[in-house]
C-alpha positions in Angstrom: 32.2 -0.1 -44.9 30.0 -1.4 -41.9 32.8 -0.4 -39.7 32.2 2.9 -40.2 28.7 2.7 -38.6 27.2 1.3 -35.3 25.4 -1.9 -36.1 22.4 -3.1 -34.1 20.6 -6.1 -35.7 17.1 -5.8 -35.0 15.6 -9.1 -36.2 16.9 -12.5 -35.2 15.6 -15.7 -34.3 17.3 -17.6 -31.2 17.5 -21.4 -32.0 16.5 -23.8 -29.3 17.1 -27.3 -29.2 14.0 -29.4 -29.5 11.8 -26.6 -30.5 10.4 -24.9 -33.5 9.0 -21.8 -34.8 5.1 -21.7 -35.9 2.7 -24.5 -36.3 2.3 -24.9 -39.8 4.3 -28.3 -39.4 2.3 -29.5 -36.8 -1.3 -28.6 -38.2 0.0 -30.4 -41.5 1.2 -33.4 -39.9 -1.8 -33.5 -38.0 -4.2 -33.7 -41.2 -2.2 -35.0 -43.9 0.6 -37.4 -42.3 4.4 -37.2 -41.8 5.3 -38.9 -44.8 3.6 -36.1 -47.2 5.4 -33.6 -44.9 8.4 -35.2 -45.8 7.9 -35.5 -49.2 7.0 -31.8 -49.6 10.6 -31.1 -48.1 12.2 -33.3 -50.2 10.3 -31.6 -53.1 11.7 -28.1 -52.1 15.3 -28.9 -51.5 16.2 -27.4 -55.0 15.0 -23.9 -53.6 16.7 -24.4 -50.6 19.7 -25.5 -52.0 20.0 -22.8 -54.8 19.5 -20.0 -52.0 22.4 -21.2 -50.0 24.4 -21.8 -53.0 23.7 -18.1 -54.1 24.7 -16.9 -50.6 27.9 -19.1 -50.2 26.2 -20.3 -46.6 27.3 -23.4 -45.0 25.1 -26.4 -44.1 23.2 -25.5 -40.6 24.6 -27.1 -37.7 22.2 -28.4 -34.9 21.5 -26.2 -32.1 23.6 -26.4 -29.1 22.3 -28.3 -26.3 22.0 -25.5 -24.1 20.8 -22.2 -24.5 24.2 -20.7 -22.8 26.1 -22.4 -25.6 24.2 -20.6 -28.3 24.5 -17.3 -26.4 28.4 -17.8 -26.1 28.6 -18.2 -29.9 26.3 -15.2 -30.6 28.5 -12.9 -28.5 31.9 -14.4 -29.8 30.3 -13.9 -33.5 29.3 -10.2 -32.7 32.5 -9.4 -31.5 34.3 -10.6 -34.7 32.0 -9.2 -36.8 31.5 -5.8 -35.2 28.1 -5.9 -34.1 27.1 -3.9 -31.0 23.9 -5.2 -29.9 21.3 -8.2 -31.1 17.6 -8.1 -31.0 16.3 -11.5 -30.7 12.5 -11.6 -31.6 11.8 -15.6 -31.0 13.7 -18.0 -28.7 11.7 -21.6 -29.6 8.0 -22.1 -29.7 5.1 -20.6 -28.1 5.0 -22.3 -24.8 8.7 -21.7 -23.9 9.8 -18.8 -26.1 9.4 -16.0 -23.3 10.9 -17.9 -20.6 13.9 -19.0 -23.0 14.3 -15.2 -23.8 14.6 -14.2 -20.0 17.3 -16.7 -19.7 19.1 -15.2 -22.6 18.9 -11.5 -22.1 20.2 -12.1 -18.6 23.5 -13.8 -20.2 24.2 -10.5 -21.7 22.0 -7.4 -20.8 24.2 -5.1 -22.3 24.4 -6.8 -25.6 20.9 -8.9 -26.1 17.4 -7.6 -26.2 14.7 -9.9 -26.5 10.9 -10.0 -27.5 7.9 -11.7 -26.2 6.7 -14.4 -28.7 3.2 -16.3 -27.8 0.1 -17.0 -29.1 -1.4 -13.3 -29.1 -4.9 -15.0 -28.9 -4.2 -17.0 -25.7 -6.8 -16.2 -23.5 -4.2 -14.9 -21.0 -2.5 -13.6 -24.1 -2.4 -9.7 -22.8 -1.2 -10.9 -19.3 1.4 -12.9 -20.7 2.9 -10.0 -22.4 2.3 -7.8 -19.0 4.6 -10.6 -17.3 7.1 -10.8 -19.9 7.7 -7.0 -20.2 7.4 -6.2 -16.4 9.0 -9.4 -14.9 11.0 -10.9 -17.4 12.6 -7.9 -18.9 11.4 -8.4 -22.7 11.3 -5.3 -24.8 8.7 -6.0 -27.2 6.8 -8.8 -29.2 7.1 -10.5 -32.1 3.8 -12.2 -34.0 3.5 -14.5 -36.7 0.3 -13.4 -38.4 -0.1 -16.1 -40.9 0.4 -18.7 -38.4 -2.9 -17.4 -36.4 -6.5 -18.8 -36.9 -8.2 -15.4 -36.6 -7.5 -11.8 -38.1 -5.2 -9.5 -36.4 -7.7 -6.7 -36.2 -9.8 -8.7 -34.0 -10.9 -6.6 -31.0 -10.4 -9.4 -28.6 -6.5 -8.2 -29.1 -7.0 -5.0 -28.0 -6.3 -5.8 -24.5 -2.8 -6.8 -26.0 -2.2 -3.4 -27.7 -3.1 -1.7 -24.4 -0.1 -3.4 -22.7 2.1 -2.4 -25.7 0.8 0.9 -25.3 1.2 1.1 -21.5 5.0 0.0 -21.8 5.8 1.7 -25.1 7.0 -1.5 -26.5 7.1 -2.0 -30.5 4.9 -5.0 -32.0 6.6 -6.6 -34.6 4.5 -8.8 -37.0 5.3 -11.1 -40.0 3.4 -10.5 -43.0 3.6 -12.1 -46.2 4.6 -15.6 -47.1 6.2 -17.8 -44.3 8.5 -20.4 -44.8 9.8 -19.8 -48.2 9.4 -22.3 -50.5 6.5 -24.7 -49.6 5.5 -22.3 -46.8 2.2 -20.2 -46.4 1.1 -17.8 -49.5 -2.5 -17.1 -48.7 -4.3 -16.1 -45.2 -6.2 -13.5 -43.7 -3.1 -12.0 -42.2 -1.0 -12.3 -44.9 -1.2 -8.4 -46.1 -0.1 -5.6 -43.3 -3.0 -3.8 -44.4 -5.0 -6.0 -42.0 -3.5 -3.7 -38.7 -4.7 -0.4 -40.6 -7.2 0.3 -37.9 -5.4 -1.1 -34.8 -2.3 1.4 -35.7 -4.7 4.1 -35.9 -6.5 3.1 -32.5 -3.0 2.9 -31.0 -1.2 5.8 -32.3 1.7 5.5 -29.8 2.5 2.4 -30.1 5.2 1.4 -32.8 4.0 -1.4 -35.1 7.0 -2.8 -37.2 6.5 -4.5 -40.6 9.7 -6.6 -41.3 11.5 -7.6 -44.5 10.0 -4.7 -46.5 6.8 -6.1 -46.6 7.4 -9.4 -48.3 5.8 -9.2 -51.3 3.0 -7.1 -49.9 5.3 -3.5 -50.9 2.2 -1.6 -52.1 0.0 -2.6 -49.3 3.1 -1.5 -46.8 3.9 1.5 -48.4 0.6 2.9 -48.3 0.1 1.3 -44.8 2.9 3.6 -43.7 1.8 6.4 -45.5 -1.4 6.6 -43.9 -0.1 5.3 -40.5 3.3 7.4 -39.2 3.4 4.7 -36.1 4.2 1.8 -38.6 7.7 1.2 -39.5 9.6 -1.6 -41.5 12.5 -3.7 -41.2 14.9 -5.0 -43.8 15.8 -8.2 -42.6 16.3 -11.6 -44.4 17.7 -12.1 -47.7 14.5 -10.5 -49.6 14.9 -13.3 -52.3 11.0 -13.0 -52.8 11.7 -9.9 -54.7 12.6 -12.4 -57.5 8.9 -13.7 -57.8 7.7 -10.4 -57.8 5.9 -9.5 -61.5 8.4 -6.5 -62.1 12.1 -5.8 -61.4 12.7 -5.1 -57.9 15.9 -5.2 -56.0 16.8 -4.3 -52.0 18.2 -0.9 -53.5 14.9 0.0 -55.3 12.9 -1.0 -51.7 15.5 1.3 -49.6 14.8 4.1 -52.3 11.1 3.9 -52.3 10.7 3.5 -48.5 13.4 6.3 -47.7 11.3 8.3 -50.3 7.7 7.5 -48.6 8.6 7.5 -44.9 12.0 8.9 -44.6 14.9 7.5 -42.7 13.6 7.5 -39.1 11.5 4.7 -39.9 13.7 2.1 -41.5 15.2 -0.5 -39.3 18.1 -2.9 -40.2 17.7 -6.7 -39.5 19.1 -9.6 -41.1 16.7 -12.7 -39.8 19.7 -14.6 -38.8 19.0 -17.5 -36.8 21.9 -20.6 -37.0 25.7 -21.5 -37.0 28.0 -21.6 -38.0 26.5 -18.8 -40.5 25.6 -16.7 -37.2 25.5 -13.0 -37.9 24.6 -12.7 -41.4 27.3 -10.3 -42.8 26.3 -10.7 -46.4 22.9 -9.2 -45.9 24.5 -6.4 -43.9 27.0 -5.6 -47.1 24.1 -5.7 -49.6 22.0 -3.3 -47.5 24.7 -0.9 -46.7 26.3 -0.8 -50.3 22.6 0.0 -51.5 22.4 3.0 -49.1 25.9 4.5 -50.1 24.9 4.2 -53.8 21.9 5.7 -53.2 23.6 8.9 -51.8 22.1 8.7 -48.1 24.0 11.1 -45.7 26.0 9.4 -43.2 23.7 10.4 -40.2 20.8 8.8 -42.0 22.7 5.5 -42.5 23.4 5.5 -39.2 19.8 6.0 -38.2 19.0 2.8 -40.4 21.4 0.6 -38.8 21.3 1.3 -35.3 19.9 5.0 -34.1 16.5 4.1 -35.2 16.2 0.6 -33.1 17.8 2.4 -30.3 15.1 5.2 -30.2 12.3 2.6 -30.7 13.8 0.8 -27.7 14.4 3.4 -25.6 10.7 4.5 -25.4 10.3 1.6 -23.1 8.3 2.3 -19.7 8.3 -0.4 -17.1 
C-alpha cells in the first residue's frame, strides 16, 4: 500500500556510539547511584520485552563505530523500503549532536535532513541555533521538554524562537512520558499547553508536537485548535494509548486530528533509531491502513506521508 505514495519520515533519531539522548540517566545516577539505575532497568525489562514481541522487533545491535557506517545503513534501508527522505531530529548528546548532524547530512544531502538538538537554556542557545541553521545546514530544532529544568514558556527562550522565526525553521518538542516504562511521567513541560503563549507570540514559526500528543491528547487538540501554527506528528509505536482511561487506537487519533486540524498539519514519522530494525515499516503500515480505512482522499494521505513535511521544510530561509 505504501508504495502508492511518496514517503518521508519526519522523525528519526540517529544513534551515535558512546552518546545517549537526554540527561535522565546521568541525573538519576548522580543522586541515587548506578546500582539503583540498573535495578530499575531490570524491573522494566518485562515491558520492553513485551513491546518487542508484540511488534516482532529483533534485539538492537550496538551502534556502528562511525557515523559514516550508520549513514550507509540508513541509505541502504531506505532504498530497500521505498523511503524517499529521512529527517533526523537528534544525533547523540547535547554537546555533539549538531556537529554530528552536520556530518550526517553532508553524507547524503539529497536524502538526509537534520535538526539541531542542544539545551535551549544554554546561555548561547540562540547563537547555537543560528550557527546550526546558517552554517551547518540544519533545518529545525528538536527539544525534549521533560529533560529541561525550566518551563518552555520562559521568556529567556524568546531569542531562540526569534532565530526560528528569522529562518522559518520548525521547532519540534517532545511532550508526555519520556523514556517509556521507567521514564518521566510528571514535569512542568509534560503537557504541550505550556507552549500556548509561545505559539501565539510567534505565529510564523511552526511548532510540532510529536507522537499524537503522547497521552496529552486533549491538551494537544485544544492547543492545535487555538494555535493554527501547531502541527502534530504521528511517530512511534504509540503504545501509550494502552494506558489511557478510555479505548483509543491510532485510527481514532487520525480521525480526531483530521476532524480538528485537517490533513495539512499532520506529519508522518516513526521515531526509528536503531538497527537491524531500521525504518519501521510496521508503524508505516498501521498508520497508512488507518488513513485508508477512514476514507481519506489520496491527496490528503500524500500530504500526511510526505507533502506536509516538504512544505514545512520548504519555508526555510537562510
